[in-house]
C-alpha positions as CSV (number, residue, x, y, z in Angstrom):
1,X,20.7,80.0,-16.7
2,X,18.4,80.0,-13.7
3,X,15.5,82.5,-14.4
4,X,14.8,85.4,-12.1
5,X,11.5,85.4,-10.4
6,X,9.4,87.6,-8.1
7,X,7.5,90.1,-10.2
8,X,8.3,93.7,-9.2
9,X,5.5,95.2,-7.1
10,X,3.9,91.9,-6.3
11,X,3.9,90.5,-2.7
12,X,3.8,86.7,-2.8
13,X,1.1,85.1,-0.6
14,X,3.8,83.4,1.6
15,X,5.3,86.8,2.5
16,X,1.9,88.1,3.5
17,X,1.3,85.0,5.7
18,X,4.8,85.5,7.2
19,X,4.0,89.1,8.0
20,X,0.7,88.2,9.7
21,X,2.3,85.8,12.2
22,X,2.2,86.4,15.9
23,X,5.0,88.4,17.5
24,X,3.3,89.2,20.9
25,X,3.1,86.7,23.7
26,X,-0.1,88.3,25.0
27,X,-1.8,88.2,21.6
28,X,-0.8,84.5,21.1
29,X,-2.1,83.4,24.5
30,X,-5.3,85.4,24.1
31,X,-5.8,83.7,20.7
32,X,-5.4,80.3,22.3
33,X,-7.7,81.1,25.2
34,X,-4.8,80.9,27.8
35,X,-4.6,83.4,30.6
36,X,-1.3,85.2,30.6
37,X,-0.9,84.6,34.3
38,X,-0.7,80.9,33.7
39,X,2.8,81.4,32.4
40,X,5.7,83.8,33.0
41,X,6.9,85.2,29.7
42,X,10.6,85.9,29.7
43,X,12.1,89.2,28.9
44,X,13.3,88.0,25.5
45,X,13.6,91.1,23.5
46,X,16.9,89.9,21.9
47,X,15.1,86.7,20.7
48,X,11.4,87.7,20.4
49,X,8.4,85.5,19.7
50,X,7.6,84.7,16.1
51,X,5.2,82.1,14.9
52,X,3.0,81.9,11.8
53,X,-0.8,81.7,12.3
54,X,-1.0,78.4,10.4
55,X,1.4,76.8,12.9
56,X,-0.7,78.2,15.8
57,X,-3.8,76.7,14.2
58,X,-2.4,73.2,15.0
59,X,-2.1,74.0,18.7
60,X,-4.7,72.9,21.2
61,X,-6.7,75.9,22.6
62,X,-6.4,76.3,26.3
63,X,-3.5,73.9,26.7
64,X,-0.4,75.7,28.0
65,X,1.5,72.4,27.6
66,X,0.7,71.9,23.9
67,X,3.9,70.5,22.3
68,X,3.9,73.0,19.5
69,X,3.2,75.9,21.8
70,X,6.0,74.9,24.1
71,X,8.5,75.1,21.2
72,X,7.8,78.8,20.7
73,X,6.6,80.3,23.9
74,X,9.1,82.4,25.9
75,X,9.1,81.4,29.6
76,X,10.9,82.6,32.7
77,X,13.2,79.5,32.7
78,X,15.1,81.1,29.8
79,X,16.5,83.6,32.2
80,X,18.0,81.0,34.5
81,X,21.8,80.9,34.0
82,X,23.4,77.4,33.6
83,X,27.2,77.3,33.6
84,X,27.4,74.6,31.0
85,X,25.2,76.5,28.5
86,X,26.8,79.0,26.2
87,X,25.9,81.6,23.5
88,X,27.9,79.7,20.9
89,X,27.7,76.1,22.1
90,X,29.2,74.6,19.0
91,X,32.0,77.1,18.6
92,X,30.8,77.9,15.1
93,X,32.3,81.4,15.1
94,X,35.8,79.9,15.4
95,X,35.2,77.9,12.2
96,X,34.1,80.8,10.0
97,X,37.0,81.8,7.6
98,X,34.8,84.6,6.1
99,X,31.5,86.2,7.1
100,X,28.6,83.9,6.6
101,X,30.8,80.9,5.7
102,X,31.2,78.0,8.1
103,X,33.7,75.3,7.2
104,X,33.8,72.8,10.1
105,X,33.3,69.3,8.5
106,X,35.3,67.5,5.8
107,X,33.9,67.9,2.4
108,X,31.1,70.4,3.4
109,X,30.7,74.1,3.8
110,X,27.7,76.0,5.2
111,X,26.4,79.4,4.3
112,X,24.4,81.4,6.8
113,X,22.4,83.3,4.2
114,X,20.1,85.2,6.6
115,X,19.2,85.6,10.3
116,X,15.5,85.6,9.5
117,X,13.2,82.6,10.3
118,X,9.4,82.1,9.9
119,X,9.4,80.8,13.4
120,X,11.6,81.4,16.5
121,X,12.3,78.1,18.2
122,X,13.2,78.7,21.8
123,X,15.8,75.9,21.8
124,X,17.6,77.2,18.6
125,X,21.4,76.8,18.9
126,X,21.9,80.0,16.9
127,X,19.5,82.2,19.0
128,X,22.5,84.3,20.0
129,X,24.4,84.2,16.7
130,X,25.8,87.5,15.5
131,X,24.1,87.6,12.1
132,X,24.9,91.3,11.6
133,X,28.6,90.5,11.8
134,X,28.4,87.1,10.0
135,X,26.2,88.1,7.2
136,X,26.9,87.3,3.5
137,X,26.5,90.1,1.0
138,X,23.6,89.9,-1.4
139,X,25.8,88.1,-3.9
140,X,28.7,85.9,-3.1
141,X,32.0,87.7,-3.4
142,X,34.8,86.5,-5.6
143,X,36.8,85.7,-2.4
144,X,33.9,83.6,-1.0
145,X,33.4,81.8,-4.3
146,X,37.1,81.0,-4.5
147,X,37.0,79.5,-1.0
148,X,34.0,77.4,-1.9
149,X,35.4,76.2,-5.2
150,X,37.9,73.9,-3.6
151,X,38.5,70.1,-4.1
152,X,37.9,69.8,-0.4
153,X,34.3,71.0,-0.7
154,X,31.9,68.8,-2.5
155,X,28.7,69.9,-0.8
156,X,27.3,73.3,0.2
157,X,24.6,73.7,2.8
158,X,22.3,76.6,2.8
159,X,21.3,77.6,6.3
160,X,20.6,80.6,8.4
161,X,18.1,81.5,9.9
162,X,16.0,79.9,7.3
163,X,17.3,80.3,3.7
164,X,13.8,80.0,2.3
165,X,12.9,83.3,3.9
166,X,14.8,84.8,1.0
167,X,12.8,85.7,-2.1
168,X,13.0,83.6,-5.3
169,X,15.0,86.2,-7.2
170,X,17.7,86.3,-4.4
171,X,17.8,82.5,-4.3
172,X,18.0,82.3,-8.1
173,X,21.0,84.6,-8.2
174,X,22.7,82.6,-5.4
175,X,22.0,79.2,-7.1
176,X,23.4,80.5,-10.4
177,X,26.6,81.4,-8.7
178,X,26.9,78.0,-6.9
179,X,26.1,76.2,-10.1
180,X,29.3,77.5,-11.5
181,X,31.5,75.8,-8.9
182,X,33.4,73.1,-10.7
183,X,34.0,71.0,-7.6
184,X,30.5,71.1,-6.3
185,X,28.6,67.8,-6.3
186,X,25.6,68.3,-4.0
187,X,23.4,71.0,-2.5
188,X,21.7,70.8,0.8
189,X,19.0,73.2,2.2
190,X,18.1,73.3,5.9
191,X,14.6,74.7,6.4
192,X,11.4,74.5,8.5
193,X,9.3,76.2,5.8
194,X,7.5,73.1,4.3
195,X,5.8,72.5,7.6
196,X,5.9,75.8,9.4
197,X,4.9,78.0,6.4
198,X,3.8,75.6,3.6
199,X,2.7,78.6,1.5
200,X,6.4,79.2,0.8
201,X,6.6,76.0,-1.3
202,X,5.3,77.4,-4.5
203,X,5.5,75.9,-8.1
204,X,8.0,78.7,-8.9
205,X,10.3,77.7,-6.0
206,X,10.0,74.0,-6.9
207,X,11.0,74.7,-10.5
208,X,13.9,76.9,-9.3
209,X,15.2,74.0,-7.3
210,X,14.5,71.4,-9.9
211,X,16.5,73.4,-12.4
212,X,19.6,73.3,-10.3
213,X,22.1,71.1,-12.2
214,X,23.1,69.0,-9.2
215,X,21.2,66.8,-6.7
216,X,19.3,68.8,-4.0
217,X,18.5,67.5,-0.6
218,X,16.2,69.4,1.8
219,X,16.5,68.7,5.5
220,X,13.4,69.7,7.4
221,X,13.1,70.3,11.2
222,X,10.0,68.7,12.5
223,X,9.8,67.7,16.1
224,X,6.3,66.5,16.7
225,X,3.7,64.6,14.5
226,X,1.1,67.3,15.2
227,X,3.2,69.7,13.0
228,X,2.0,67.8,9.9
229,X,-1.2,68.8,8.0
230,X,-2.7,68.3,4.6
231,X,-1.1,71.6,3.5
232,X,2.3,70.5,4.7
233,X,1.9,67.2,2.9
234,X,1.0,69.1,-0.3
235,X,4.1,71.2,0.0
236,X,6.3,68.1,0.5
237,X,4.7,66.4,-2.4
238,X,5.5,69.3,-4.7
239,X,9.1,69.2,-3.6
240,X,9.4,65.4,-4.2
241,X,7.9,65.8,-7.6
242,X,10.7,68.2,-8.4
243,X,13.3,65.5,-7.6
244,X,14.3,66.8,-4.1
245,X,15.2,64.3,-1.4
246,X,13.5,65.1,1.8
247,X,15.0,64.2,5.2
248,X,14.0,65.2,8.7
249,X,16.0,65.9,11.8
250,X,14.4,66.6,15.1
251,X,15.7,67.8,18.5
252,X,14.9,65.6,21.5
253,X,13.0,68.0,23.8
254,X,11.8,67.6,27.3
255,X,8.1,67.2,27.7
256,X,7.6,67.7,24.0
257,X,8.8,64.5,22.1
258,X,10.8,62.5,24.7
259,X,8.6,59.5,24.5
260,X,9.0,56.5,22.2
261,X,5.4,56.6,20.9
262,X,5.8,60.3,19.9
263,X,9.1,59.7,18.0
264,X,7.6,56.6,16.4
265,X,4.6,58.5,15.3
266,X,6.8,61.4,14.0
267,X,8.9,59.0,11.9
268,X,5.8,57.2,10.4
269,X,3.9,60.4,9.8
270,X,6.8,62.0,8.1
271,X,7.2,59.0,5.8
272,X,3.5,59.5,4.8
273,X,4.6,63.0,3.7
274,X,7.5,61.5,1.8
275,X,10.2,62.4,4.3
276,X,12.8,60.0,5.6
277,X,14.0,60.2,9.2
278,X,17.6,61.4,9.5
279,X,18.7,62.6,12.9
280,X,17.4,62.9,16.4
281,X,19.6,65.5,18.0
282,X,20.5,65.7,21.7
283,X,19.8,69.4,22.6
284,X,22.7,71.7,21.9
285,X,23.7,73.5,25.1
286,X,22.7,77.0,24.1
287,X,22.1,79.6,26.8
288,X,18.4,80.0,27.6
289,X,17.3,76.5,26.5
290,X,18.4,74.3,29.4
291,X,14.7,73.6,30.4
292,X,14.4,71.6,27.1
293,X,17.2,69.2,27.9
294,X,16.7,65.5,28.4
295,X,19.0,63.1,30.2
296,X,21.4,61.3,27.9
297,X,20.1,58.0,29.2
298,X,16.7,59.0,27.8
299,X,18.1,59.2,24.3
300,X,19.9,55.9,24.6
301,X,16.7,54.2,25.9
302,X,14.5,55.7,23.2
303,X,17.0,54.6,20.5
304,X,17.0,51.0,21.8
305,X,13.2,50.7,22.0
306,X,12.7,52.3,18.6
307,X,15.0,49.9,16.9
308,X,12.7,47.2,18.1
309,X,9.6,49.0,16.8
310,X,10.6,50.6,13.5
311,X,11.9,49.2,10.2
312,X,15.4,50.3,9.4
313,X,14.5,52.9,6.8
314,X,12.3,54.7,9.4
315,X,14.9,54.6,12.1
316,X,16.7,58.0,12.8
317,X,20.2,58.2,14.1
318,X,20.4,59.6,17.7
319,X,23.4,61.9,17.7
320,X,25.0,64.7,19.7
321,X,27.2,67.5,18.4
322,X,30.2,68.4,20.5
323,X,32.3,71.5,20.1
324,X,35.7,70.6,18.7
325,X,34.6,67.2,17.2
326,X,35.0,66.6,13.5
327,X,31.6,64.9,13.2
328,X,28.3,64.3,14.9
329,X,28.7,61.5,17.4
330,X,26.2,58.7,18.0
331,X,24.7,59.1,21.4
332,X,25.5,55.5,22.4
333,X,29.2,56.0,21.9
334,X,29.5,58.8,24.5
335,X,27.2,57.6,27.2
336,X,28.5,55.3,29.9
337,X,26.5,53.2,32.4
């Protein structure tokens, strides 16, 4: 039995930190000493700015091109229409047999637990996702549990939004339901919390995950080595001590991390925090994010050079996800000279 947490009437420190984050472009730029006229904020009411103050503290004041700032700052380029960029670039909604349940790949099913995130990444491939329509109930229904408890599904992925924006009690209830699935062999959690809002990684959360009866893997989303701090290292250390395997997948982003020295530093710095490189994703072609795209040849060149510079266990796989394909594809297999 996984215990219930979150004392009634008590607001955890991480929720306070989350609530204090920036949601105004003007306030963020003023905090960083950047004049608003230096940029052209997009009219992005449907996907507003959201970024924790701790993440902002890692940005360079006065630098409009700071690699962390560029990941979260709405700009006018988002309003440019590109015919190859779509609201559902991976056709996820066509692979959802029930609200909140995505079953696209063999052996794995994904649950979109929430639309909430601690940070709004401007390149997010789910920035247009209809979370109101594709929302799970507070507890998994008997119908959803029956779909999950299939010999074809050995691994369940918790995603969103960010699943760790849910409170410990809600997570405990969900994990208790999942622990009862007789065919389940692995649990995976996709989150940015350990680096974006390290306050979320508490001893209570670590114990909750450690008590899950099956192996737990946590996939982080860190794109630049500047995202790591002593606090993020402490959060990752706590998770590792709880027996959780930590992996990182990044998105290859124009003028943010599309240089070999940055990716090399990202892999090495992540390993210092106990995180193994997993994927470098080619940008998903989501509407509003075309200005982040890099040429496919860039990914192929970076992969070749990094293989010459990194040991095998620090070498991420460069991949692209294509709508309709049954697996992520290595970049080198789909790029022609």
